[in-house]
C-alpha positions in Angstrom: -68.9 -66.6 -78.1 -65.9 -67.1 -75.6 -65.0 -64.9 -73.1 -61.2 -63.8 -73.4 -60.0 -62.7 -69.7 -57.8 -59.8 -69.7 -54.8 -60.6 -67.8 -53.8 -57.8 -65.1 -51.0 -55.7 -66.7 -48.2 -56.3 -64.0 -45.5 -53.9 -63.0 -42.1 -54.6 -63.9 -39.7 -55.3 -60.4 -37.0 -53.2 -59.2 -33.7 -55.0 -60.2 -31.5 -55.3 -57.6 -28.7 -57.3 -59.8 -26.6 -54.0 -59.3 -27.2 -53.7 -55.3 -24.4 -55.6 -54.2 -22.1 -53.1 -56.6 -23.2 -50.1 -54.9 -23.0 -51.7 -51.0 -19.8 -52.5 -52.1 -18.4 -48.8 -53.4 -20.1 -47.4 -50.3 -18.4 -49.6 -48.5 -15.3 -49.1 -49.9 -15.4 -45.0 -50.1 -16.2 -45.1 -46.4 -13.3 -47.4 -45.9 -10.3 -45.2 -47.4 -12.3 -41.8 -46.5 -12.2 -42.6 -42.8 -9.1 -41.6 -40.3 -8.7 -43.8 -37.5 -6.9 -43.2 -34.5 -2.9 -42.8 -35.4 -1.7 -42.9 -31.6 -2.6 -44.8 -28.1 -2.7 -42.1 -25.7 -0.6 -43.1 -22.4 -1.2 -40.0 -20.5 -4.1 -39.1 -19.0 -5.4 -35.9 -20.8 -8.2 -33.4 -19.6 -7.7 -30.6 -22.0 -8.3 -27.0 -20.4 -10.8 -24.8 -22.0 -10.4 -21.4 -24.2 -12.5 -18.8 -25.1 -10.7 -18.1 -28.3 -9.6 -20.5 -31.0 -8.2 -20.8 -34.7 -9.2 -24.0 -36.9 -5.9 -25.0 -38.5 -6.2 -25.6 -42.5 -3.8 -28.3 -43.2 -3.6 -30.6 -40.5 -0.9 -33.1 -42.1 1.6 -30.6 -40.7 0.8 -31.3 -37.4 2.4 -33.3 -34.7 1.5 -34.1 -31.3 3.1 -33.9 -27.9 1.4 -34.9 -24.9 2.0 -34.3 -21.7 0.3 -35.9 -18.2 0.0 -38.1 -15.7 0.7 -41.9 -16.8 -2.2 -44.0 -17.2 -0.4 -46.9 -16.2 1.1 -46.3 -12.9 3.0 -48.7 -11.5 5.0 -49.4 -15.0 5.6 -45.5 -15.3 5.4 -44.0 -12.0 2.8 -40.7 -11.1 5.3 -37.8 -12.5 4.0 -36.3 -15.3 5.7 -38.1 -18.8 5.8 -36.3 -22.6 4.3 -38.8 -25.0 5.1 -38.4 -29.0 3.8 -40.4 -31.2 3.4 -44.0 -28.9 6.0 -44.1 -26.7 7.3 -42.2 -23.7 9.9 -40.1 -24.2 12.3 -38.0 -21.8 12.5 -34.1 -22.4 16.0 -34.4 -23.9 14.8 -36.8 -26.6 12.3 -34.1 -28.2 15.1 -32.7 -30.5 15.3 -36.4 -32.4 11.9 -36.7 -32.3 10.8 -33.5 -34.3 13.9 -34.3 -36.6 12.0 -37.0 -37.6 9.1 -35.5 -38.1 10.5 -33.3 -40.5 12.1 -35.6 -42.3 8.9 -37.5 -43.0 7.2 -34.2 -44.5 8.2 -33.0 -48.1 11.0 -30.7 -48.4 8.7 -27.6 -49.3 6.8 -28.3 -46.2 9.8 -29.0 -43.7 10.1 -25.3 -42.5 6.2 -25.3 -41.4 6.7 -28.3 -39.2 3.5 -27.5 -36.4 4.1 -29.3 -33.1 0.7 -29.4 -30.8 1.2 -29.7 -27.3 -2.0 -31.4 -25.7 -1.3 -30.9 -21.8 -3.3 -32.3 -19.5 -4.7 -29.4 -17.1 -3.4 -30.6 -14.0 0.4 -30.5 -15.2 2.5 -28.0 -13.6 4.8 -25.7 -16.4 7.9 -27.5 -15.4 7.9 -29.9 -17.7 5.8 -28.0 -20.5 8.6 -24.9 -20.3 11.4 -28.4 -20.6 9.2 -29.5 -24.0 9.5 -25.6 -24.9 13.2 -25.4 -24.3 13.9 -28.5 -26.2 11.1 -27.4 -29.0 13.4 -24.1 -29.3 16.3 -26.3 -29.6 15.2 -28.1 -32.3 13.9 -25.4 -34.3 10.6 -25.9 -34.0 9.5 -22.7 -33.7 5.4 -23.1 -35.0 4.1 -24.6 -31.2 0.2 -25.0 -30.9 -1.5 -25.5 -27.6 -4.6 -27.1 -28.0 -7.7 -26.5 -25.7 -10.9 -27.1 -25.8 -13.4 -24.3 -26.2 -16.0 -22.3 -29.3 -13.9 -22.0 -32.5 -13.6 -18.6 -34.0 -13.6 -18.6 -38.0 -11.3 -16.3 -39.8 
């Protein structure tokens, strides 16, 4: 009588056919949801610290103004400068900039525009008060002062 050998049962392997699809879906997801830096900061920034801060909920209504000594002192000098978006401005140009920022928002949110001032801790109060005056004249009534510290939840 002949002997029949039993073949060992092999487990079916894990199919890797859909693996490239999953990898590309994850890649696409992270590319869409990642927020890149919108502006190149042209002024030095050492943000002052604070003890009581509040985190904002709707960040699409915020426009940023940076105040500090220029990084390229040979081109722009050593006096504190005001930067809005990717350009250095004189304080007199802030009204026009605020109106441009308002025009980019939906009409229902135009009154809710918030200006965040990120001033270097070594900047004197003169340039900051010039910016505040121009913001008042531009009717930008919501002004924040950026600081580093512990966030207090409401």
